[in-house]
Residue frames as a rotation matrix with the C-alpha (Angstrom) as fourth column:
MET 1
-0.015 -0.874 -0.486 68.05
-0.996 0.055 -0.068 -94.96
0.086 0.484 -0.871 11.20
ALA 2
0.801 0.273 -0.533 68.27
-0.334 0.942 -0.020 -98.69
0.497 0.194 0.846 10.26
GLU 3
0.848 -0.451 0.278 70.38
-0.079 0.412 0.908 -100.96
-0.524 -0.792 0.314 12.40
ASP 4
0.466 -0.757 0.457 72.78
0.865 0.500 -0.053 -101.58
-0.188 0.420 0.888 9.54
GLU 5
0.560 -0.260 0.787 73.55
0.288 -0.829 -0.479 -97.93
0.777 0.495 -0.389 9.28
PHE 6
0.863 -0.350 0.364 75.21
-0.487 -0.389 0.782 -97.84
-0.132 -0.852 -0.507 12.76
GLU 7
0.567 -0.786 -0.247 78.97
0.506 0.569 -0.648 -98.47
0.650 0.242 0.720 12.63
ASP 8
0.707 -0.468 -0.530 81.67
0.432 -0.309 0.848 -97.81
-0.560 -0.828 -0.016 15.12
LEU 9
0.572 -0.525 -0.630 84.82
-0.578 -0.803 0.145 -95.78
-0.582 0.281 -0.763 14.24
VAL 10
-0.552 -0.826 0.115 86.51
-0.503 0.440 0.744 -98.78
-0.665 0.353 -0.659 12.66
GLY 11
-0.581 0.310 -0.753 83.65
-0.777 0.066 0.626 -99.76
0.244 0.948 0.202 10.53
ARG 12
-0.897 0.219 -0.384 82.10
0.244 0.970 -0.018 -102.58
0.368 -0.110 -0.923 12.49
PRO 13
0.035 0.965 0.260 78.39
-0.208 -0.247 0.946 -102.76
0.978 -0.087 0.192 13.31
PRO 14
-0.365 -0.061 0.929 77.49
-0.913 -0.171 -0.370 -102.65
0.182 -0.983 0.007 16.99
PRO 15
-0.991 0.121 -0.049 76.64
0.129 0.966 -0.223 -105.92
0.020 -0.227 -0.974 18.74
ARG 16
-0.343 0.938 0.045 73.01
0.290 0.059 0.955 -106.75
0.894 0.340 -0.292 18.47
SER 17
0.080 0.467 -0.881 72.49
0.989 0.071 0.127 -106.34
0.122 -0.881 -0.456 22.26
ALA 18
-0.753 -0.415 -0.510 73.71
0.519 -0.852 -0.073 -102.76
-0.405 -0.319 0.857 21.95
VAL 19
-0.886 0.455 0.087 70.88
-0.226 -0.588 0.777 -101.89
0.405 0.668 0.624 19.55
THR 20
-0.032 0.978 -0.207 68.00
-0.351 0.183 0.918 -103.96
0.936 0.102 0.337 20.92
GLY 21
-0.516 -0.324 -0.793 69.11
0.478 0.659 -0.581 -105.15
0.710 -0.679 -0.186 24.34
PRO 22
0.638 0.732 -0.239 67.39
0.620 -0.304 0.723 -104.33
0.457 -0.609 -0.648 27.60
ALA 23
0.623 -0.369 0.690 68.53
-0.494 -0.869 -0.019 -101.56
0.606 -0.329 -0.724 29.81
PRO 24
-0.360 -0.786 -0.502 71.66
-0.066 0.558 -0.827 -102.53
0.930 -0.265 -0.253 31.80
ARG 25
0.853 0.476 -0.213 71.18
0.143 0.180 0.973 -104.02
0.502 -0.861 0.086 35.34
TYR 26
0.000 -0.808 0.590 73.42
-0.618 -0.464 -0.635 -102.74
0.786 -0.365 -0.499 38.02
THR 27
0.259 0.137 -0.956 74.52
0.468 0.848 0.248 -105.15
0.845 -0.511 0.156 40.64
ARG 28
-0.338 -0.398 -0.853 75.89
0.935 -0.250 -0.253 -102.40
-0.112 -0.882 0.457 43.04
ARG 29
0.839 0.495 -0.227 74.66
0.502 -0.864 -0.029 -98.90
-0.210 -0.090 -0.973 44.02
LEU 30
0.513 -0.594 0.620 76.79
0.226 -0.603 -0.765 -95.99
0.828 0.533 -0.175 42.74
SER 31
0.592 -0.304 0.747 77.59
-0.751 -0.544 0.375 -95.10
0.292 -0.782 -0.550 46.34
ASP 32
0.812 -0.367 0.453 79.05
0.038 0.808 0.587 -98.64
-0.582 -0.460 0.670 46.88
LYS 33
0.621 -0.606 0.497 81.24
0.731 0.218 -0.647 -98.27
0.283 0.765 0.579 43.72
ILE 34
0.478 -0.458 0.750 82.50
-0.212 -0.888 -0.408 -94.88
0.853 0.036 -0.521 45.00
LEU 35
0.729 -0.213 0.651 83.32
-0.658 0.047 0.752 -96.31
-0.191 -0.976 -0.106 48.39
ILE 36
0.726 -0.516 0.455 85.24
0.537 0.838 0.094 -99.19
-0.430 0.176 0.886 46.73
ALA 37
0.570 -0.536 0.623 87.12
0.503 -0.373 -0.780 -96.58
0.650 0.758 0.057 44.71
PHE 38
0.662 -0.280 0.695 87.90
-0.648 -0.679 0.344 -94.62
0.376 -0.678 -0.631 47.86
HIS 39
0.794 -0.357 0.492 89.38
-0.184 0.630 0.754 -97.77
-0.579 -0.690 0.435 49.44
GLN 40
0.632 -0.576 0.518 91.38
0.775 0.469 -0.424 -98.50
0.001 0.669 0.743 46.30
ALA 41
0.581 -0.425 0.694 92.75
0.007 -0.850 -0.526 -94.91
0.814 0.310 -0.491 46.37
CYS 42
0.694 -0.294 0.657 93.68
-0.717 -0.197 0.669 -95.30
-0.068 -0.935 -0.347 50.06
ASP 43
0.783 -0.432 0.447 95.40
0.314 0.895 0.316 -98.69
-0.537 -0.107 0.837 49.26
GLN 44
0.448 -0.576 0.683 97.37
0.844 0.020 -0.536 -96.88
0.296 0.817 0.495 46.60
ALA 45
-0.156 -0.464 -0.872 98.23
0.835 -0.534 0.135 -93.96
-0.528 -0.707 0.471 48.89
ASP 46
-0.690 0.079 0.719 96.41
0.496 -0.672 0.550 -91.49
0.526 0.736 0.425 46.62
PHE 47
-0.551 0.411 -0.727 94.99
0.771 -0.082 -0.631 -89.52
-0.319 -0.908 -0.271 49.50
GLU 48
-0.817 0.224 -0.531 93.99
-0.364 -0.915 0.173 -86.47
-0.447 0.334 0.830 47.32
VAL 49
-0.550 0.658 -0.515 91.64
-0.428 0.308 0.850 -88.70
0.717 0.688 0.112 45.07
ALA 50
-0.614 0.340 -0.712 90.52
0.660 0.717 -0.226 -90.54
0.434 -0.609 -0.664 48.22
GLU 51
-0.726 0.299 -0.620 89.40
0.357 -0.606 -0.711 -87.30
-0.588 -0.737 0.333 49.74
GLU 52
-0.697 0.527 -0.486 87.58
-0.708 -0.610 0.355 -86.08
-0.110 0.592 0.799 46.72
LEU 53
-0.559 0.557 -0.614 85.75
-0.014 0.735 0.678 -89.46
0.829 0.388 -0.403 46.49
LEU 54
-0.626 0.271 -0.731 84.83
0.779 0.267 -0.568 -89.17
0.041 -0.925 -0.378 50.12
HIS 55
-0.785 0.366 -0.499 83.39
-0.212 -0.916 -0.340 -85.66
-0.582 -0.161 0.797 49.45
ILE 56
-0.594 0.590 -0.547 81.33
-0.659 0.033 0.751 -86.99
0.461 0.807 0.370 46.58
LEU 57
-0.581 0.376 -0.722 80.16
0.465 0.881 0.086 -89.91
0.668 -0.285 -0.687 48.71
GLU 58
-0.757 0.249 -0.603 79.24
0.519 -0.331 -0.788 -87.54
-0.396 -0.910 0.121 51.52
ARG 59
-0.762 0.509 -0.401 77.18
-0.606 -0.779 0.163 -85.30
-0.229 0.367 0.901 49.14
MET 60
-0.549 0.527 -0.649 75.36
-0.328 0.579 0.747 -88.41
0.769 0.623 -0.144 47.90
LEU 61
-0.494 0.226 -0.840 74.55
0.612 0.776 -0.151 -89.69
0.618 -0.589 -0.521 51.29
THR 62
-0.691 0.164 -0.704 73.59
0.572 -0.472 -0.671 -86.45
-0.442 -0.866 0.232 53.02
ARG 63
-0.900 0.422 -0.114 71.44
-0.409 -0.724 0.556 -84.85
0.152 0.547 0.824 50.39
ARG 64
-0.228 0.916 0.332 67.70
-0.821 0.003 -0.571 -85.26
-0.524 -0.402 0.751 50.62
PRO 65
-0.769 -0.193 0.609 66.90
0.012 0.949 0.315 -88.92
-0.639 0.249 -0.728 49.83
VAL 66
-0.676 0.506 -0.535 64.90
-0.686 -0.168 0.708 -89.58
0.269 0.846 0.461 46.61
SER 67
0.173 0.706 -0.686 63.55
-0.253 0.705 0.662 -92.77
0.952 0.059 0.301 47.92
THR 68
0.737 0.006 0.676 63.20
-0.673 0.100 0.733 -94.32
-0.063 -0.995 0.077 51.40
ASP 69
0.058 -0.818 -0.572 66.55
-0.395 0.507 -0.766 -95.91
0.917 0.270 -0.294 52.10
THR 70
0.930 0.364 0.042 66.52
-0.193 0.390 0.900 -98.36
0.311 -0.846 0.433 54.90
ASN 71
0.480 -0.847 -0.230 70.23
0.831 0.523 -0.191 -98.58
0.282 -0.099 0.954 54.78
ARG 72
0.661 -0.138 0.738 70.74
0.012 -0.981 -0.194 -94.93
0.750 0.137 -0.646 55.64
ARG 73
0.838 -0.350 0.419 72.29
-0.483 -0.116 0.868 -95.62
-0.255 -0.930 -0.266 59.09
LYS 74
0.552 -0.632 0.544 74.63
0.563 0.764 0.316 -98.36
-0.615 0.132 0.777 57.59
ASN 75
0.504 -0.310 0.806 75.62
0.712 -0.380 -0.591 -95.92
0.489 0.872 0.030 54.77
LEU 76
0.727 -0.231 0.647 76.47
-0.429 -0.888 0.165 -93.10
0.536 -0.397 -0.745 57.31
GLU 77
0.776 -0.503 0.381 78.41
-0.243 0.319 0.916 -95.47
-0.582 -0.803 0.125 59.45
SER 78
0.493 -0.629 0.601 80.38
0.839 0.526 -0.137 -96.50
-0.230 0.572 0.787 56.40
LEU 79
0.614 -0.198 0.764 81.04
0.239 -0.876 -0.419 -92.74
0.752 0.440 -0.491 55.65
VAL 80
0.805 -0.341 0.485 82.31
-0.593 -0.481 0.646 -92.14
0.013 -0.808 -0.589 59.20
ALA 81
0.622 -0.606 0.496 84.56
0.260 0.757 0.599 -95.21
-0.739 -0.244 0.628 58.98
ALA 82
0.542 -0.369 0.755 85.89
0.808 -0.017 -0.588 -93.93
0.230 0.929 0.289 55.67
HIS 83
0.662 -0.320 0.678 86.85
-0.247 -0.947 -0.205 -90.52
0.708 -0.032 -0.706 57.11
GLU 84
0.778 -0.449 0.440 88.45
-0.392 0.200 0.898 -92.33
-0.491 -0.871 -0.020 60.12
ARG 85
0.669 -0.527 0.524 90.49
0.648 0.759 -0.062 -94.47
-0.365 0.381 0.849 57.64
LEU 86
0.538 -0.366 0.759 91.66
0.524 -0.561 -0.641 -91.41
0.661 0.743 -0.110 55.63
TRP 87
0.793 -0.211 0.571 92.54
-0.527 -0.709 0.469 -89.54
0.306 -0.673 -0.674 58.81
LEU 88
0.741 -0.506 0.442 94.54
-0.102 0.566 0.818 -92.43
-0.664 -0.651 0.367 60.26
LEU 89
0.486 -0.644 0.591 96.46
0.870 0.420 -0.257 -92.93
-0.083 0.639 0.765 56.89
ARG 90
0.526 -0.324 0.787 97.33
0.171 -0.866 -0.471 -89.16
0.833 0.382 -0.400 56.87
HIS 91
0.260 -0.355 0.898 98.37
-0.889 -0.450 0.080 -89.19
0.376 -0.819 -0.433 60.59
PRO 92
0.386 -0.119 -0.915 100.16
-0.034 0.989 -0.143 -92.54
0.922 0.086 0.378 61.07
ASP 93
-0.630 -0.744 -0.222 101.99
0.242 0.083 -0.967 -91.42
0.738 -0.663 0.128 64.18
SER 94
-0.411 0.568 0.713 98.78
-0.805 -0.593 0.008 -90.26
0.427 -0.571 0.702 65.98
GLU 95
-0.947 0.320 -0.024 96.97
0.290 0.821 -0.491 -92.41
-0.138 -0.472 -0.871 68.57
HIS 96
-0.455 0.880 0.134 93.20
-0.261 -0.276 0.925 -92.63
0.851 0.386 0.355 68.05
């Protein structure tokens, strides 16, 4: 299909970079983005979503690593800290 045959739903051709541009470069790992979303959910007191994001993050960090990750200990420490934050937010009257 020729480039001029591509059109979006309103009839505009896609930007040139969408057709011939390089693959996107990501500046953060997916696990970092999920951790950021977890903290945002906590900040907004959406603890249900925060818990789901935490479970996803936990699955990502505890499954068999695809590559050698030198930050594994740091990642697991972040996961523990996130669990602690969620627990403290859900139990504000408790002493830790």
